[in-house]
Steps between C-alpha positions, in 0.01 A plus 500: 500500500279689252432339166681658204285719269506387136605777267468528118722765342337694214760611250849356458684816391792627709278604789287185502810278500654703785182461702484125425865462606429671829196274563702178455689549824204614712343257746163678517443481121505219248567595140247282325488633146537786251295663230655695211349609164823429314456204263869422544446437874179299484552138589859550612568380856511790753826355629662589166449866589537490880753275679327298773152551360273204431511337155139598425435641152456876460147568372413771251131551574311559826259218411796260494578574861231328709619665820411839350167402338207701630698755693533870430821695569343672801373177648839334450653781708247464778472118452137518600237532225477306170416731210178309439378635836600866441 
Protein backbone atom coordinates (compact mmCIF):
# COMPACT_ATOMS: atom_id res chain seq x y z
CA UNK A 1 0.00 0.00 0.00
CA UNK A 2 1.23 3.52 -0.83
CA UNK A 3 2.09 5.82 2.06
CA UNK A 4 -0.39 8.65 2.66
CA UNK A 5 0.69 12.12 1.53
CA UNK A 6 0.69 14.71 4.31
CA UNK A 7 -1.45 17.75 3.47
CA UNK A 8 -1.57 21.18 5.11
CA UNK A 9 -4.67 23.22 4.27
CA UNK A 10 -4.03 26.93 3.72
CA UNK A 11 -7.08 28.96 4.70
CA UNK A 12 -9.95 27.83 6.90
CA UNK A 13 -12.78 29.73 5.28
CA UNK A 14 -15.76 27.83 3.88
CA UNK A 15 -13.75 26.36 1.00
CA UNK A 16 -10.72 25.41 3.11
CA UNK A 17 -12.92 23.67 5.67
CA UNK A 18 -14.76 21.78 2.92
CA UNK A 19 -11.44 20.64 1.45
CA UNK A 20 -10.16 19.60 4.89
CA UNK A 21 -13.37 17.65 5.54
CA UNK A 22 -12.93 15.78 2.27
CA UNK A 23 -9.30 14.94 3.12
CA UNK A 24 -10.17 13.38 6.49
CA UNK A 25 -11.83 10.38 4.86
CA UNK A 26 -9.20 9.78 2.16
CA UNK A 27 -6.71 6.95 2.53
CA UNK A 28 -4.11 8.44 0.18
CA UNK A 29 -3.86 11.72 2.12
CA UNK A 30 -3.22 12.60 5.75
CA UNK A 31 -4.51 15.96 6.95
CA UNK A 32 -1.56 17.07 9.05
CA UNK A 33 -2.22 20.74 9.72
CA UNK A 34 -3.73 24.07 8.72
CA UNK A 35 -2.58 27.64 8.27
CA UNK A 36 -4.94 30.62 8.48
CA UNK A 37 -4.18 34.33 8.91
CA UNK A 38 -7.16 34.85 11.23
CA UNK A 39 -6.00 35.62 14.76
CA UNK A 40 -9.20 34.01 16.07
CA UNK A 41 -8.14 30.65 14.57
CA UNK A 42 -4.46 30.66 15.54
CA UNK A 43 -3.70 28.11 18.23
CA UNK A 44 -7.14 26.50 18.08
CA UNK A 45 -7.05 22.74 17.42
CA UNK A 46 -7.83 21.88 13.79
CA UNK A 47 -10.32 19.31 15.08
CA UNK A 48 -12.45 22.20 16.42
CA UNK A 49 -13.11 23.22 12.80
CA UNK A 50 -13.05 19.83 11.06
CA UNK A 51 -14.52 16.66 12.58
CA UNK A 52 -12.01 13.81 12.47
CA UNK A 53 -9.01 16.09 11.95
CA UNK A 54 -5.97 15.87 14.23
CA UNK A 55 -5.88 18.06 17.33
CA UNK A 56 -2.87 20.03 16.05
CA UNK A 57 -3.05 23.81 16.51
CA UNK A 58 -3.87 25.99 13.51
CA UNK A 59 -0.91 28.25 12.75
CA UNK A 60 -1.21 31.83 11.54
CA UNK A 61 2.18 32.30 9.90
CA UNK A 62 4.04 30.26 7.31
CA UNK A 63 7.16 30.32 9.51
CA UNK A 64 5.15 28.57 12.23
CA UNK A 65 4.51 25.59 9.96
CA UNK A 66 7.81 23.69 9.70
CA UNK A 67 6.44 21.40 6.98
CA UNK A 68 6.04 24.47 4.72
CA UNK A 69 9.33 26.18 5.58
CA UNK A 70 11.56 26.72 2.56
CA UNK A 71 9.03 25.74 -0.08
CA UNK A 72 7.45 27.98 -2.69
CA UNK A 73 3.88 27.50 -3.90
CA UNK A 74 5.06 26.09 -7.22
CA UNK A 75 7.45 23.63 -5.60
CA UNK A 76 4.73 22.50 -3.20
CA UNK A 77 2.59 21.63 -6.21
CA UNK A 78 5.36 19.71 -7.90
CA UNK A 79 6.82 18.44 -4.58
CA UNK A 80 10.26 18.54 -6.10
CA UNK A 81 12.37 21.67 -5.59
CA UNK A 82 12.91 23.66 -2.36
CA UNK A 83 12.68 27.42 -3.00
CA UNK A 84 16.29 27.84 -1.87
CA UNK A 85 17.30 25.89 -4.97
CA UNK A 86 15.13 27.81 -7.45
